[in-house]
ROKOL-918617 format. One record per residue (C-alpha): residue number from 1; residue in one letter; z, y, x. Coordinates in nm, 3 decimals, decimal comma. Each point is the difference from the previous one (the first is absolute). Example, Ala and Ser with C-alpha at 12.3 -4.5 7.8 and 13.67 -1.06 7.14 Angstrom:
! residues 2
R     i   aa        zz        yy        xx
R     1    A     0,780    -0,450     1,230
R     2    S    -0,066     0,344     0,137
//
This chain:
! residues 378
R     i   aa        zz        yy        xx
R     1    M    -2,024     0,492     1,686
R     2    K    -0,134    -0,160    -0,315
R     3    I     0,262    -0,117    -0,246
R     4    T    -0,015    -0,253    -0,310
R     5    I     0,302    -0,060    -0,228
R     6    V     0,026    -0,253    -0,210
R     7    Q     0,308     0,043    -0,271
R     8    G     0,020    -0,376    -0,229
R     9    A    -0,110    -0,071    -0,345
R    10    F     0,243     0,084    -0,225
R    11    L     0,062     0,396    -0,011
R    12    P    -0,266     0,301    -0,010
R    13    V    -0,051     0,239     0,274
R    14    P     0,104     0,311    -0,028
R    15    P     0,336    -0,179    -0,177
R    16    L    -0,065     0,075    -0,314
R    17    R     0,247    -0,262    -0,026
R    18    G     0,268     0,010     0,284
R    19    G    -0,020    -0,191     0,255
R    20    A     0,177     0,096     0,316
R    21    I    -0,270    -0,173     0,220
R    22    E    -0,221     0,142    -0,202
R    23    K     0,130     0,360    -0,010
R    24    I     0,032     0,015     0,411
R    25    W    -0,302    -0,108     0,128
R    26    F    -0,148     0,201    -0,216
R    27    A     0,138     0,253     0,144
R    28    L    -0,032    -0,154     0,381
R    29    G    -0,362     0,063    -0,106
R    30    Q    -0,057     0,340    -0,054
R    31    E     0,224     0,098     0,264
R    32    F    -0,219    -0,249     0,301
R    33    V    -0,298     0,177    -0,145
R    34    R     0,155     0,318     0,055
R    35    R     0,020    -0,113     0,349
R    36    G    -0,345    -0,017     0,038
R    37    H    -0,009    -0,320    -0,127
R    38    S    -0,256    -0,245    -0,186
R    39    V     0,177    -0,155    -0,269
R    40    T    -0,124    -0,217    -0,293
R    41    H     0,276    -0,144    -0,255
R    42    L    -0,058    -0,340    -0,206
R    43    S     0,160    -0,009    -0,340
R    44    R    -0,031    -0,225    -0,313
R    45    Q    -0,190     0,142    -0,290
R    46    F     0,195     0,227    -0,282
R    47    S    -0,092     0,179    -0,297
R    48    G    -0,103     0,357     0,059
R    49    L    -0,061    -0,056     0,374
R    50    P    -0,334    -0,031     0,149
R    51    D    -0,146    -0,316     0,230
R    52    D    -0,091     0,296     0,293
R    53    E     0,150     0,324    -0,014
R    54    T     0,210     0,209     0,279
R    55    I     0,337     0,171    -0,013
R    56    G     0,145     0,206     0,283
R    57    G    -0,283    -0,119     0,256
R    58    V     0,047    -0,312    -0,073
R    59    R    -0,271    -0,269    -0,173
R    60    H     0,115    -0,217    -0,246
R    61    L    -0,136    -0,313    -0,099
R    62    R     0,073    -0,209    -0,302
R    63    V    -0,068    -0,386    -0,081
R    64    R     0,135    -0,184    -0,302
R    65    G     0,376    -0,068    -0,010
R    66    H     0,258    -0,142    -0,276
R    67    D     0,320     0,060    -0,133
R    68    A     0,305    -0,152     0,214
R    69    P     0,075    -0,323    -0,165
R    70    R     0,328    -0,143    -0,081
R    71    S    -0,077    -0,373     0,196
R    72    L     0,042     0,061     0,397
R    73    L    -0,285    -0,270     0,036
R    74    A    -0,219     0,200    -0,249
R    75    L     0,043     0,251     0,228
R    76    K    -0,135    -0,134     0,290
R    77    F    -0,286    -0,132    -0,173
R    78    F    -0,114     0,372    -0,147
R    79    D     0,119     0,142     0,364
R    80    L    -0,263    -0,252     0,148
R    81    L    -0,261     0,055    -0,216
R    82    Y     0,034     0,392     0,046
R    83    S     0,000    -0,019     0,362
R    84    M    -0,358    -0,236    -0,058
R    85    R    -0,116     0,336    -0,181
R    86    I     0,110     0,234     0,325
R    87    V    -0,147    -0,173     0,261
R    88    R    -0,334     0,058    -0,138
R    89    K     0,066     0,373    -0,026
R    90    L     0,192     0,026     0,370
R    91    P    -0,187     0,311     0,174
R    92    P    -0,003    -0,042     0,403
R    93    A     0,350     0,157     0,097
R    94    D     0,173    -0,012     0,373
R    95    V     0,332    -0,086    -0,215
R    96    L     0,089    -0,186    -0,367
R    97    V     0,310     0,012    -0,105
R    98    T     0,041    -0,234    -0,294
R    99    N     0,351    -0,124    -0,183
R   100    T    -0,150    -0,202    -0,185
R   101    F     0,042    -0,394     0,013
R   102    W    -0,295    -0,132     0,021
R   103    L    -0,233     0,224     0,202
R   104    P     0,136    -0,062     0,325
R   105    V    -0,072    -0,356    -0,051
R   106    L    -0,338     0,107    -0,085
R   107    I    -0,080     0,246     0,259
R   108    R    -0,116    -0,198     0,343
R   109    S    -0,227     0,276     0,139
R   110    E     0,026     0,309     0,169
R   111    K    -0,231     0,203    -0,171
R   112    F     0,213     0,088    -0,236
R   113    G     0,239     0,137     0,268
R   114    R     0,297    -0,112     0,196
R   115    L     0,158    -0,222    -0,327
R   116    Y     0,355     0,202    -0,035
R   117    V     0,244    -0,171    -0,235
R   118    H     0,270     0,181    -0,189
R   119    V     0,335    -0,195    -0,112
R   120    A     0,155     0,192    -0,181
R   121    R     0,183    -0,309    -0,171
R   122    Y     0,262    -0,276     0,156
R   123    P    -0,245    -0,317     0,112
R   124    R    -0,079    -0,303    -0,162
R   125    G    -0,178    -0,192     0,221
R   126    Q    -0,273     0,226    -0,018
R   127    M     0,004     0,130     0,374
R   128    R    -0,100    -0,342     0,128
R   129    F    -0,362     0,050    -0,162
R   130    Y    -0,063     0,395     0,199
R   131    G     0,013    -0,135     0,327
R   132    H    -0,311     0,145     0,078
R   133    A     0,122     0,325    -0,117
R   134    A    -0,003     0,328     0,268
R   135    R     0,282     0,155    -0,165
R   136    L     0,233    -0,136    -0,165
R   137    Q     0,241     0,326    -0,145
R   138    T     0,296    -0,008    -0,254
R   139    V     0,272     0,314    -0,116
R   140    S     0,326    -0,152     0,114
R   141    R     0,175    -0,114     0,245
R   142    I     0,150    -0,305    -0,263
R   143    I    -0,384    -0,101    -0,041
R   144    L    -0,042    -0,013     0,323
R   145    E     0,215    -0,225     0,126
R   146    A    -0,125    -0,200    -0,282
R   147    M    -0,288    -0,029     0,117
R   148    V     0,031    -0,079     0,374
R   149    V     0,220    -0,266    -0,138
R   150    E    -0,301    -0,148    -0,232
R   151    A    -0,248     0,077     0,321
R   152    P     0,157     0,044     0,323
R   153    Q    -0,315    -0,120     0,143
R   154    L    -0,076     0,392    -0,109
R   155    A     0,274     0,183     0,095
R   156    E    -0,248     0,212     0,177
R   157    R    -0,193     0,113    -0,283
R   158    I     0,242     0,086    -0,228
R   159    R     0,130     0,391    -0,027
R   160    Y     0,211     0,205    -0,189
R   161    I    -0,114     0,316    -0,167
R   162    P     0,200     0,132    -0,294
R   163    N    -0,089     0,059    -0,355
R   164    P    -0,104     0,378    -0,064
R   165    V     0,149     0,221    -0,244
R   166    V    -0,289     0,181    -0,191
R   167    R     0,124     0,265    -0,148
R   168    N     0,279     0,300     0,154
R   169    L     0,108     0,208    -0,267
R   170    A     0,248     0,248     0,129
R   171    P     0,356    -0,055    -0,205
R   172    A     0,087     0,143    -0,298
R   173    A     0,330     0,228     0,039
R   174    P     0,292    -0,116    -0,121
R   175    A     0,054     0,193    -0,295
R   176    A    -0,299    -0,133    -0,133
R   177    R     0,102    -0,384     0,097
R   178    R     0,114    -0,148    -0,335
R   179    Q     0,254    -0,266    -0,015
R   180    E    -0,254    -0,352    -0,033
R   181    I    -0,016    -0,245     0,172
R   182    L    -0,343    -0,150     0,057
R   183    F    -0,188    -0,277     0,033
R   184    V    -0,358    -0,048     0,094
R   185    G    -0,143    -0,327     0,042
R   186    R    -0,176    -0,317    -0,171
R   187    I     0,245    -0,140    -0,316
R   188    H     0,030    -0,319     0,143
R   189    P     0,328    -0,237     0,058
R   190    E    -0,018     0,043     0,369
R   191    K     0,079     0,346     0,044
R   192    G     0,346    -0,017    -0,162
R   193    I    -0,059     0,279    -0,279
R   194    H     0,202    -0,243    -0,247
R   195    L     0,327     0,028     0,309
R   196    L    -0,050     0,363    -0,015
R   197    I     0,032     0,044    -0,385
R   198    E     0,276    -0,271     0,014
R   199    A     0,207     0,249     0,290
R   200    F    -0,094     0,332    -0,236
R   201    R     0,103    -0,228    -0,327
R   202    R     0,345    -0,057     0,202
R   203    L     0,115     0,385     0,101
R   204    P     0,213     0,166    -0,168
R   205    A    -0,130     0,197    -0,256
R   206    E     0,189     0,340     0,219
R   207    A    -0,169    -0,148     0,346
R   208    R    -0,322    -0,014    -0,218
R   209    G     0,019     0,321    -0,241
R   210    D    -0,278     0,156    -0,052
R   211    W    -0,246    -0,215     0,269
R   212    R    -0,289    -0,165    -0,091
R   213    L    -0,180    -0,249     0,151
R   214    V    -0,416     0,056     0,021
R   215    I    -0,255    -0,344     0,006
R   216    V    -0,287     0,053     0,126
R   217    G    -0,294    -0,316     0,034
R   218    P    -0,165    -0,225    -0,162
R   219    A     0,071    -0,359    -0,178
R   220    A    -0,328    -0,093    -0,075
R   221    A    -0,057    -0,319     0,185
R   222    N    -0,324     0,098     0,089
R   223    A     0,137     0,258     0,158
R   224    G     0,281    -0,219     0,229
R   225    G     0,272     0,067    -0,278
R   226    G     0,219    -0,292    -0,127
R   227    G    -0,160     0,034    -0,318
R   228    E     0,099     0,132    -0,366
R   229    A     0,250    -0,309    -0,043
R   230    F     0,187     0,156     0,336
R   231    E    -0,034     0,324    -0,093
R   232    A     0,121    -0,064    -0,386
R   233    E     0,322    -0,109     0,200
R   234    L     0,068     0,241     0,205
R   235    R     0,000     0,284    -0,337
R   236    Q     0,195    -0,223    -0,140
R   237    L     0,274    -0,052     0,289
R   238    A    -0,063     0,411     0,027
R   239    G     0,072     0,034    -0,406
R   240    P     0,338     0,112    -0,008
R   241    L    -0,097     0,253     0,248
R   242    G    -0,139     0,198    -0,251
R   243    D    -0,198     0,293     0,123
R   244    H     0,143    -0,040     0,330
R   245    V    -0,337    -0,193     0,081
R   246    E    -0,329     0,119     0,035
R   247    W    -0,233    -0,236    -0,031
R   248    V    -0,302     0,178     0,137
R   249    G    -0,297    -0,275     0,047
R   250    P    -0,292     0,010     0,290
R   251    V    -0,119     0,322     0,135
R   252    F    -0,258     0,001     0,278
R   253    D    -0,032     0,367    -0,010
R   254    P     0,145     0,075     0,324
R   255    V     0,044     0,383    -0,063
R   256    K     0,200    -0,118    -0,320
R   257    L     0,208    -0,248     0,231
R   258    D     0,067     0,249     0,235
R   259    E     0,185     0,196    -0,309
R   260    Y     0,220    -0,286    -0,062
R   261    Y     0,074    -0,018     0,354
R   262    A     0,040     0,363    -0,017
R   263    R     0,273     0,010    -0,275
R   264    A     0,185    -0,318     0,084
R   265    S     0,309     0,063     0,228
R   266    L     0,039    -0,319     0,050
R   267    F    -0,280    -0,325     0,072
R   268    V     0,129    -0,378    -0,056
R   269    Y    -0,186    -0,279     0,122
R   270    P     0,229    -0,314    -0,026
R   271    S    -0,291    -0,218     0,099
R   272    I     0,155    -0,416     0,079
R   273    A    -0,374    -0,059     0,070
R   274    E     0,149    -0,180     0,337
R   275    R    -0,404    -0,145     0,078
R   276    G    -0,160     0,283    -0,184
R   277    E     0,064     0,328     0,138
R   278    T    -0,124     0,017     0,280
R   279    F     0,039     0,420     0,057
R   280    G     0,103     0,200    -0,305
R   281    V    -0,285     0,235    -0,083
R   282    A     0,181     0,125    -0,302
R   283    P     0,387     0,111     0,181
R   284    L    -0,207     0,235     0,306
R   285    E    -0,199     0,192    -0,285
R   286    A     0,269     0,073    -0,141
R   287    M     0,166     0,112     0,316
R   288    A    -0,341     0,207     0,053
R   289    C     0,113     0,182    -0,303
R   290    G     0,342     0,077     0,131
R   291    C     0,150    -0,302    -0,265
R   292    P     0,264    -0,217     0,233
R   293    P    -0,051    -0,317    -0,092
R   294    L     0,248    -0,289    -0,085
R   295    V    -0,173    -0,397     0,105
R   296    S     0,140    -0,332     0,036
R   297    N     0,095    -0,105     0,351
R   298    L    -0,367    -0,141     0,058
R   299    A    -0,108     0,013     0,368
R   300    C    -0,307     0,135    -0,117
R   301    F     0,170     0,371    -0,060
R   302    G     0,166    -0,006     0,298
R   303    E    -0,375     0,082     0,189
R   304    F     0,100     0,399    -0,185
R   305    L     0,340     0,063    -0,145
R   306    D     0,327    -0,007     0,153
R   307    D     0,283    -0,057    -0,188
R   308    D     0,220     0,302    -0,109
R   309    V    -0,249     0,255     0,221
R   310    N    -0,351    -0,028    -0,193
R   311    G     0,100    -0,212    -0,323
R   312    F     0,249    -0,270    -0,073
R   313    I     0,008    -0,379    -0,028
R   314    F     0,167    -0,235    -0,207
R   315    D     0,109    -0,395     0,022
R   316    H    -0,250    -0,112    -0,250
R   317    R     0,102    -0,432     0,177
R   318    A     0,376     0,130    -0,096
R   319    A     0,160    -0,265    -0,267
R   320    D    -0,022     0,243    -0,211
R   321    P    -0,324     0,240     0,110
R   322    A     0,060     0,172    -0,317
R   323    Q     0,313     0,120     0,069
R   324    A    -0,124     0,068     0,326
R   325    L    -0,245     0,227    -0,150
R   326    A     0,288     0,120    -0,236
R   327    D     0,225     0,080     0,205
R   328    K    -0,218     0,209     0,254
R   329    L    -0,186     0,200    -0,286
R   330    A     0,372     0,107    -0,144
R   331    I     0,062     0,107     0,370
R   332    L    -0,372     0,273     0,003
R   333    L     0,016     0,070    -0,323
R   334    R     0,359     0,192     0,065
R   335    V    -0,184     0,258     0,334
R   336    P    -0,339     0,152    -0,153
R   337    E     0,049     0,180     0,342
R   338    T     0,012    -0,328     0,223
R   339    L    -0,327    -0,105    -0,184
R   340    A    -0,172     0,314     0,087
R   341    Q     0,094     0,038     0,375
R   342    T    -0,084    -0,379    -0,031
R   343    G    -0,347     0,052    -0,161
R   344    A    -0,083     0,286     0,217
R   345    R     0,042    -0,227     0,347
R   346    A    -0,200    -0,270    -0,187
R   347    L    -0,301     0,288    -0,032
R   348    G     0,051     0,078     0,412
R   349    R    -0,019    -0,419     0,032
R   350    A    -0,332    -0,050    -0,222
R   351    Q    -0,209     0,236     0,195
R   352    D     0,023    -0,237     0,292
R   353    F    -0,218    -0,235    -0,206
R   354    G    -0,303     0,304    -0,077
R   355    V    -0,343    -0,150    -0,090
R   356    E    -0,081     0,215     0,327
R   357    R     0,228    -0,225     0,179
R   358    I    -0,078    -0,277    -0,105
R   359    A    -0,358     0,037     0,020
R   360    S     0,021     0,044     0,370
R   361    A     0,180    -0,291     0,035
R   362    Y    -0,271    -0,266    -0,116
R   363    L    -0,308     0,228     0,183
R   364    E     0,218    -0,082     0,291
R   365    D    -0,011    -0,323    -0,113
R   366    F    -0,364    -0,014    -0,106
R   367    Q    -0,103     0,094     0,353
R   368    S     0,212    -0,187     0,173
R   369    V    -0,162    -0,326    -0,207
R   370    C    -0,334     0,150     0,041
R   371    A     0,044    -0,035     0,440
R   372    H     0,006    -0,331    -0,096
R   373    P    -0,357    -0,143    -0,156
R   374    H     0,053    -0,367     0,038
R   375    I     0,175    -0,190    -0,304
R   376    S     0,184    -0,266     0,210
R   377    A     0,077    -0,277    -0,307
R   378    A     0,379    -0,127    -0,004
//
């Protein structure tokens, strides 16, 4: 098959500035090529990247994009401009995969391939614009249900394929693990980092011992963070903890990031984004490195995590969620053996989401949509 993948206007591919979706499709495209398919991947122009190059057999074309603005209205406007530029670059294909907002609206011809809309966020009314798409695909069952509610007439064209984990790092030996609690993600209010810091502060000194909190991720607004003022608030909150907290900043190099996953004994992802988290790539990446995750009680994490089996859950909806998290931490930090055993099971579960397996699911679905060449409008 000839497969075209179109990423959004705001992050480069390869994922030099991070981005879970960019990272996933960068890996999937190369796996499709390895299986004998032809892949063209379109993304934003970025300093140091040529407008046309081949990586791992995938042809990469780049058009002018933008840094992400704070305003949602401006974001949609820039996405529209970017999508209009993309249309002029699209090659003929069998399947056109995109997660942009506007491109599916603009595409009304099959000459670019069967329209395959990758939905990685909760729907907010846009499904009604995609009635002509051959497929609407999402990464978790909770979003699938929301999509069906929003567009029941499209239910037969909606499919669930989970995100892959794009790394497969062998776990570090327990002796190599440090007394580190790791967070990796955007430094943003919806990620619940304030709960993690407050919970760590509330631990009795004897429970905290030599444990350290390591926070990795971007705070800059143009990288999806909450901005400098929010980061300053967090640092002030963490002030009494002194050198028990390490602020690493953004780490986009996957090899370097793996080092943090490999040495931590516990990964904590206390997101409170009820309609923002759709799958949870970071906890799954931690699991793929043998590091057990402790997450909030959001439904999307149930795609891969079973409480007290291959990870842990705390109730972020409790009257005092910071205390609920502190109570959970106090139990887990006392028994390193439990963390090591859970990490081993986490690694086994993560292997179910390998790139090869998820790529097979996509290719089967691409073949399915190509078997029905007529676009039916809704």
